[in-house]
C-alpha positions in Angstrom: 94.4 -62.8 -71.5 91.2 -61.1 -72.6 91.2 -62.9 -75.9 91.5 -66.3 -74.2 88.8 -65.6 -71.6 86.5 -64.2 -74.3 87.0 -67.2 -76.5 86.3 -69.5 -73.6 83.2 -67.6 -72.8 82.0 -67.8 -76.4 82.8 -71.5 -76.4 80.9 -71.9 -73.1 78.0 -69.9 -74.5 77.9 -72.1 -77.6 77.5 -75.1 -75.4 74.3 -73.8 -73.7 71.0 -72.8 -75.1 68.0 -70.9 -73.6 64.7 -72.8 -73.5 61.3 -71.2 -73.0 58.8 -73.8 -71.8 55.5 -71.9 -71.4 57.1 -69.0 -69.6 59.6 -71.1 -67.7 63.0 -70.1 -69.0 66.0 -72.2 -68.4 69.4 -73.0 -69.8 70.4 -76.4 -71.0 73.3 -77.9 -72.8 73.0 -77.9 -76.5 72.4 -81.3 -77.9 75.0 -82.5 -80.2 73.6 -83.5 -83.5 75.2 -86.5 -84.9 74.9 -86.6 -88.7 74.1 -90.1 -89.6 73.5 -91.6 -93.0 70.2 -90.7 -94.6 67.5 -93.3 -94.3 68.0 -96.0 -96.9 65.7 -95.7 -99.9 63.9 -98.9 -100.4 65.3 -100.8 -103.3 62.0 -102.2 -104.2 58.9 -100.0 -103.9 56.6 -103.0 -104.2 58.3 -104.6 -101.3 57.9 -101.4 -99.2 54.2 -101.2 -100.2 53.8 -104.9 -99.2 55.5 -104.3 -95.8 53.3 -101.2 -95.2 50.1 -103.1 -96.0 51.1 -106.0 -93.7 51.8 -103.6 -90.9 48.5 -101.9 -91.5 46.7 -105.2 -91.6 48.2 -106.3 -88.3 47.2 -103.1 -86.6 43.7 -103.2 -87.9 43.3 -106.8 -86.7 44.5 -105.8 -83.3 42.1 -102.9 -83.1 39.3 -105.2 -84.4 39.9 -107.7 -81.6 39.9 -104.9 -79.0 36.6 -103.5 -80.2 35.1 -106.9 -80.8 35.4 -107.7 -77.0 33.9 -104.4 -76.1 31.0 -104.9 -78.5 30.3 -108.3 -77.1 30.1 -106.8 -73.6 27.7 -104.1 -74.7 25.5 -106.7 -76.5 25.2 -108.7 -73.2 24.1 -105.5 -71.5 21.6 -104.8 -74.3 20.1 -108.2 -74.0 19.8 -107.9 -70.3 18.0 -104.5 -70.7 15.6 -106.1 -73.3 14.8 -108.9 -70.8 14.1 -106.2 -68.1 11.8 -104.3 -70.5 9.9 -107.5 -71.3 9.5 -108.2 -67.5 8.2 -104.7 -67.0 5.8 -105.1 -69.8 4.6 -108.4 -68.4 4.0 -106.8 -65.1 2.0 -104.0 -66.7 -0.1 -106.5 -68.6 -0.8 -108.4 -65.4 -1.8 -105.3 -63.5 -4.1 -104.2 -66.3 -5.8 -107.7 -66.3 -6.2 -107.6 -62.5 -7.6 -104.1 -62.7 -10.1 -105.3 -65.3 -11.1 -108.3 -63.2 -11.6 -106.1 -60.2 -13.7 -103.7 -62.2 -15.9 -106.6 -63.5 -16.2 -108.0 -60.0 -17.3 -104.5 -58.7 -19.8 -104.2 -61.5 -21.2 -107.7 -60.6 -21.4 -106.7 -56.9 -23.2 -103.4 -57.6 -25.7 -105.2 -59.9 -26.4 -108.1 -57.5 -27.0 -106.1 -54.3 -26.9 -109.4 -52.5 -24.1 -108.5 -50.0 -23.9 -105.9 -47.3 -22.2 -102.6 -47.9 -19.6 -103.2 -45.3 -18.4 -106.4 -47.0 -18.1 -104.7 -50.3 -15.9 -101.9 -48.8 -13.6 -104.5 -47.1 -13.2 -106.4 -50.4 -12.6 -103.3 -52.4 -10.0 -102.0 -50.0 -8.4 -105.5 -49.8 -8.1 -105.7 -53.6 -6.7 -102.2 -53.7 -4.0 -103.1 -51.1 -3.2 -106.2 -53.1 -2.8 -104.2 -56.3 -0.6 -101.6 -54.6 1.5 -104.5 -53.1 2.0 -106.0 -56.6 3.0 -102.7 -58.0 5.6 -102.2 -55.2 7.0 -105.7 -55.9 7.2 -105.0 -59.6 9.0 -101.7 -59.0 11.4 -103.4 -56.6 12.3 -106.0 -59.3 12.8 -103.3 -61.9 15.1 -101.3 -59.5 17.1 -104.5 -58.7 17.5 -105.2 -62.4 18.7 -101.7 -63.1 21.0 -101.8 -60.2 22.5 -105.0 -61.6 23.0 -103.3 -65.0 24.7 -100.4 -63.3 27.0 -102.7 -61.5 28.0 -104.5 -64.7 28.6 -101.2 -66.5 30.7 -100.0 -63.6 32.8 -103.2 -63.6 33.3 -102.8 -67.4 34.5 -99.2 -66.9 36.8 -100.2 -64.1 38.3 -103.0 -66.1 38.8 -100.6 -69.1 40.5 -98.1 -66.8 42.8 -100.7 -65.3 43.8 -101.8 -68.8 44.6 -98.2 -69.7 46.6 -97.7 -66.6 48.5 -101.0 -67.1 49.4 -99.9 -70.7 51.0 -96.8 -69.2 52.8 -98.8 -66.5 54.1 -101.2 -69.1 55.8 -98.4 -71.1 59.6 -98.9 -71.2 60.4 -95.5 -69.8 63.8 -96.6 -68.5 64.8 -97.9 -71.9 66.3 -95.7 -74.6 64.3 -92.9 -76.0 64.0 -94.6 -79.4 62.5 -97.7 -77.8 60.0 -95.5 -75.9 59.0 -93.6 -79.1 58.6 -96.9 -80.9 56.4 -98.4 -78.2 54.2 -95.2 -78.2 53.9 -95.3 -82.0 52.8 -99.0 -81.9 49.8 -98.1 -79.8 
């Protein structure tokens, strides 16, 4: 009776294996290894090379399309940024021209002495207020443009994130393990 129970225990012990998964130790049934025929050696190495090149070409074309779309989106953002820079430069030039005009007017006023001092102070303060108002408007437009660029970049990031999430949702996790591995290797 001892020999049969010990043989059953040995047989039962052979069916289980200990696994250590980062400190978590557990028992699981041993996997049965089915010996299958070795992978067939390609009869024609040229045909195998041709198939490998075609597979590589298809994958490279797929990656090229993916990055081409992304590059186009970034080019649009770059063009928008250039337009904003040109607008800002235009505002700066306008402000410099107004400043020069104001300075020349002040020089003419100081030279002519024809007006009263109170009038000159009112005109000077009025032109200063106008200049500050123009600066505030220019800054508002720049902030609005930058805000729009940020919104576009955020939308791009969100769409990329959604695509990435969708690729994981589309995985055939309920299919056979070989199908799952094949789909993971394709990406």
